[in-house]
C-alpha positions in Angstrom: -8.4 11.8 -18.0 -6.7 11.6 -21.3 -4.1 14.1 -20.2 -3.4 12.1 -17.1 -2.9 9.0 -19.2 -0.6 10.8 -21.6 1.5 12.1 -18.7 1.8 8.6 -17.2 2.7 7.2 -20.6 5.3 9.9 -21.1 6.8 9.1 -17.6 7.0 5.4 -18.4 8.6 6.1 -21.7 11.3 8.2 -20.0 12.0 5.5 -17.5 12.1 2.9 -20.3 14.4 5.0 -22.5 16.9 6.0 -19.7 16.8 2.9 -17.5 17.1 5.2 -14.5 14.6 3.1 -12.6 17.2 0.3 -12.4 19.7 2.6 -10.8 17.0 3.9 -8.4 15.6 0.5 -7.5 17.9 -0.2 -4.5 16.6 2.9 -2.9 13.0 2.9 -4.0 11.9 -0.7 -4.4 11.3 -1.5 -0.8 10.8 -5.0 0.5 7.6 -5.8 -1.3 4.5 -4.9 -3.3 0.9 -5.9 -3.4 -0.4 -6.3 -7.0 -4.0 -5.1 -7.7 -5.9 -6.8 -10.5 -9.6 -6.9 -11.5 -10.5 -8.8 -14.6 -8.4 -11.4 -16.5 -10.0 -12.1 -19.9 -9.4 -12.0 -23.6 -11.6 -9.1 -24.6 -12.3 -8.4 -28.3 -11.3 -4.9 -29.4 -14.3 -2.6 -28.9 -16.0 -1.0 -31.9 -14.9 2.6 -32.5 -12.3 2.4 -29.8 -14.8 2.9 -26.9 -13.5 1.0 -23.9 -13.6 3.3 -20.8 -13.2 0.5 -18.2 -10.6 -1.3 -20.3 -7.9 -0.6 -17.7 -9.6 -3.1 -15.4 -8.9 -6.0 -17.7 -5.6 -7.8 -18.6 -5.2 -10.7 -20.9 -4.6 -14.2 -19.5 -1.3 -14.4 -21.4 -0.2 -11.2 -19.7 -1.0 -12.6 -16.3 1.1 -15.6 -17.1 4.0 -13.4 -18.2 3.7 -11.2 -15.1 3.9 -14.2 -12.7 6.9 -15.5 -14.6 8.7 -12.1 -14.6 8.0 -11.6 -10.9 9.7 -14.8 -10.1 12.6 -14.1 -12.5 13.1 -10.7 -10.7 13.7 -12.6 -7.5 10.4 -11.9 -5.7 8.6 -14.4 -3.5 4.9 -14.7 -4.3 3.1 -14.8 -0.9 -0.4 -14.7 0.5 -1.7 -11.7 2.4 -1.3 -13.6 5.7 2.4 -13.6 5.1 2.4 -9.9 4.1 0.9 -9.3 7.5 3.5 -11.5 9.2 6.5 -10.0 7.4 5.3 -6.5 8.3 4.8 -7.3 11.9 7.9 -9.4 12.4 10.4 -7.5 10.3 10.9 -7.7 6.5 13.5 -9.8 4.8 15.1 -7.2 2.5 17.2 -9.8 0.8 14.2 -11.6 -0.7 11.4 -9.2 -1.8 7.8 -10.3 -1.9 4.8 -9.8 -4.1 1.2 -10.5 -3.1 -1.4 -11.0 -5.9 -4.9 -9.6 -5.2 -8.1 -9.4 -7.2 -11.0 -7.1 -6.4 -14.8 -7.6 -6.7 -15.1 -11.4 -7.4 -15.2 -11.5 -11.2 -16.1 -14.8 -12.8 -12.9 -14.8 -14.9 -10.8 -14.8 -11.7 -12.1 -18.3 -11.3 -12.2 -19.4 -14.9 -9.2 -17.6 -16.4 -6.9 -16.5 -13.7 -7.0 -19.3 -11.1 -5.7 -22.0 -13.5 -2.7 -19.7 -14.4 -2.0 -19.0 -10.7 -2.1 -22.8 -9.9 0.3 -23.5 -12.7 2.7 -21.0 -11.1 2.0 -22.2 -7.6 1.1 -18.6 -6.8 -1.1 -17.8 -3.8 -3.7 -15.0 -4.3 -6.4 -13.1 -2.5 -9.9 -12.4 -3.8 -11.7 -9.5 -2.2 -15.4 -10.5 -2.7 -18.5 -8.4 -2.6 -21.5 -10.4 -1.4 -23.9 -8.1 -3.2 -22.4 -8.9 -6.5 -22.6 -12.6 -5.8 -26.3 -12.5 -5.0 -27.0 -9.8 -7.7 -28.4 -7.2 -5.2 -25.5 -4.7 -5.6 -25.0 -2.6 -8.7 -21.8 -2.2 -10.8 -22.7 1.4 -11.7 -19.5 2.0 -13.7 -20.5 -0.9 -16.0 -24.0 0.4 -16.2 -22.6 3.8 -17.3 -20.4 2.3 -19.9 -23.2 0.3 -21.4 -25.7 3.2 -21.3 -23.2 5.4 -23.2 -22.5 2.6 -25.6 -26.2 2.4 -26.6 -27.1 6.1 -26.6 -26.0 8.5 -29.3 -27.2 11.6 -27.3 -27.3 12.0 -23.6 -29.5 14.5 -21.8 -29.3 14.3 -18.0 -29.0 16.3 -14.8 -26.2 15.6 -12.3 -25.9 17.5 -9.1 -28.1 20.3 -10.3 -26.1 20.6 -13.6 -27.9 19.9 -16.9 -25.7 18.0 -19.4 -26.3 17.5 -23.1 -23.6 15.2 -24.5 -23.2 13.9 -28.0 -22.1 10.2 -28.1 -22.1 9.3 -31.8 -18.7 7.7 -32.1 -16.0 6.2 -30.0 -14.3 9.6 -29.3 -17.5 11.3 -28.3 -18.6 8.3 -26.2 -15.3 8.2 -24.3 -15.5 11.9 -23.6 -19.2 11.6 -22.5 -18.4 8.6 -20.2 -15.7 10.5 -18.3 -17.7 13.7 -18.2 -20.5 11.7 -16.5 -18.2 9.5 -14.4 -16.4 12.3 -12.6 -19.6 14.2 -11.9 -21.2 11.1 -10.6 -18.2 10.4 -8.4 -18.9 13.7 -6.6 -22.4 12.7 -5.6 -23.5 10.8 -2.5 -24.0 7.1 -3.2 -27.8 7.2 -3.4 -27.8 10.1 -5.9 -25.1 8.4 -7.9 -27.1 5.2 -8.2 -30.2 7.1 -9.0 -28.6 9.0 -11.9 -27.1 5.8 -13.3 -30.5 4.1 -13.0 -32.1 6.9 -15.1 -29.5 6.5 -17.8 -29.8 2.8 -17.8 -33.6 2.9 -18.1 -33.2 5.2 -21.2 -30.8 2.7 -22.7 -33.0 -0.3 -21.9 -30.5 -1.9 -19.5 -31.3 -4.4 -16.7 -29.6 -3.1 -13.6 -28.8 -6.7 -12.4 -27.2 -7.7 -15.7 -23.6 -6.5 -15.1 -23.1 -8.5 -11.9 -25.0 -11.5 -13.4 -22.8 -11.4 -16.5 -19.4 -10.6 -14.9 -19.3 -11.8 -11.3 -19.1 -15.1 -9.5 -22.3 -16.4 -7.9 -22.1 -18.1 -4.5 -21.3 -21.6 -6.0 -18.4 -20.1 -8.0 -17.1 -18.2 -5.0 -17.2 -21.5 -3.1 -15.0 -23.0 -5.8 -12.5 -20.2 -5.3 -12.6 -20.5 -1.5 -11.9 -24.3 -1.9 -8.6 -23.5 -3.7 -5.7 -23.9 -1.2 -3.9 -21.1 -2.9 -6.8 -18.7 -2.6 -7.6 -16.4 0.4 -11.0 -14.8 0.5 -11.1 -11.2 1.7 -13.9 -8.8 2.3 -14.8 -5.9 0.0 -18.0 -4.4 1.6 -21.6 -5.6 0.9 -22.4 -3.4 -2.0 -19.2 -1.7 -3.1 -19.8 1.9 -2.0 -17.2 4.6 -1.6 -17.0 4.3 2.2 -15.9 7.8 2.8 -19.1 9.1 1.4 -21.2 7.2 3.9 -22.1 7.9 7.5 -19.8 6.1 9.9 -22.4 3.6 11.1 -23.4 2.8 7.5 -19.7 2.4 6.5 -19.0 0.1 9.5 -22.1 -2.0 8.6 -20.9 -2.4 5.0 -17.5 -3.7 6.3 -18.7 -5.8 9.2 -21.7 -7.4 7.3 -19.6 -8.4 4.3 -17.3 -10.4 6.5 -20.2 -12.0 8.3 -22.0 -13.0 5.1 -18.8 -14.4 3.5 -18.2 -16.4 6.7 -21.7 -17.8 6.7 -21.9 -18.6 2.9 -18.3 -19.8 2.3 -17.2 -21.1 5.7 -14.1 -18.9 5.8 -13.0 -16.2 8.1 -12.1 -13.1 6.0 -9.1 -11.4 7.7 -8.2 -9.0 5.0 -10.1 -6.1 3.6 -10.1 -4.0 0.4 -11.6 -0.5 0.3 -13.9 0.0 -2.8 -12.4 2.5 -5.3 -9.8 3.1 -2.5 -8.5 6.5 -3.5 -8.3 9.4 -1.0 -11.8 10.5 -1.8 -13.3 7.0 -1.3 -11.6 5.7 1.9 -9.8 7.7 4.6 -8.4 7.5 8.1 -11.9 7.0 9.6 -12.4 3.9 7.5 -8.9 2.6 8.2 -9.6 2.9 11.9 -13.0 1.2 11.5 -11.4 -1.7 9.7 -8.8 -2.0 12.5 -11.5 -1.8 15.2 -13.4 -4.6 13.4 -10.3 -6.8 13.7 -9.2 -7.0 10.1 -5.6 -7.9 9.8 -4.8 -5.8 6.7 -6.6 -3.2 4.5 -5.6 -2.4 1.0 -6.3 0.8 -0.9 -5.7 1.8 -4.5 -3.1 4.3 -3.6 -0.1 3.6 -5.7 3.1 2.5 -4.0 5.4 -0.2 -2.8 5.4 -1.8 0.7 8.1 -0.4 3.2 8.9 -1.3 6.8 7.0 1.8 7.8 3.8 0.1 6.8 4.1 -2.3 9.7 2.6 0.5 11.8 -0.2 1.2 9.2 -1.4 -2.3 8.2 -5.0 -1.1 7.4 -3.9 1.4 4.8 -1.6 -0.5 2.4 -0.8 0.8 -1.1 -0.9 -1.4 -4.2 0.6 -1.7 -7.6 -2.1 -1.7 -10.3 -1.6 -4.2 -13.1 -3.5 -2.1 -15.6 -5.0 -3.2 -18.9 -3.7 -0.1 -20.6 0.0 -1.0 -20.0 0.3 -4.7 -20.7 4.1 -4.7 -21.2 6.7 -6.4 -19.1 9.0 -3.4 -19.3 6.3 -1.4 -17.6 6.0 -4.1 -14.8 9.8 -3.8 -14.3 9.5 0.0 -13.9 6.6 -0.3 -11.5 8.4 -3.0 -9.3 11.5 -0.8 -9.1 9.4 1.6 -7.1 11.0 4.6 -8.9 7.8 5.8 -10.5 5.9 5.7 -7.2 8.7 7.6 -5.4 8.2 10.4 -7.8 4.4 10.2 -7.8 4.3 10.2 -3.9 7.0 12.9 -3.7 9.2 10.6 -1.7 6.6 9.8 0.9 6.4 6.2 1.8 3.1 6.4 3.8 1.0 8.0 1.1 -2.3 7.2 2.9 
């Protein structure tokens, strides 16, 4: 994981030093982009440098700067309904667009991000997970972070493998987290949750606490839904990696999340986000299921810009991650040029 981060950093540094992304932009930018965000909060530096989920959080001041820079670069900021319309009806290449999206339904989307978005007159989409709102679903990656934070030695079995990991300081804790994380990601969802529950119990964690602490409840989601700038989208009932589920179970996660959001908030979610959203977490079967259920668009976490070709693949759209590890406007400029994604995706526009 650290190697991947170093390579990405090196690539961004090369673009920044050479400015080649500005020369490539007319060929790689495409007509638009969908920005992917999670948390917006001022988070204190973590003791001993342990912050494995830190990439999910950006500062409010950076969100404010991002919205200003997007407009300064000549992008329209549009809702997902307009992304769908532009893709179906033909894109206006003279006026590129950006859509702003937030996954999961974090409380700070309401408290910190929404006021900034309103100040900029920027529409946005929140992909909400009903299980987080009613505290019945588990944020296992937060459980894992907190368990490793509290434990100095970790003894566990994952997928038949016995692990003994030292976690005495920030370096060891970070290494332990990712050693556990990627092994857990290889498990079926029930086994993943079971392993996390065992670790949480050893660390004295309440499994409902992460969602209770971090996510909107139903009253708070209703506040977001009442904002004229906000579109509520669906994000499954419990945030599983859909590709790991049987088809009927995956379909129910998608269909039920829309029905519950409709019943609780009085909105009709037309847009969907696949949890985790990488190729191992959502695939063509899930894109076709979302289409069959009548969702207008589906967004992944595959990195990339929007191109006219996506008009024929509306349920598998890529996004541009606004990552807490790269909170610099020069990085945003590089990303919105599309040059980095052209390299990452080896020139393929339909990376899904």
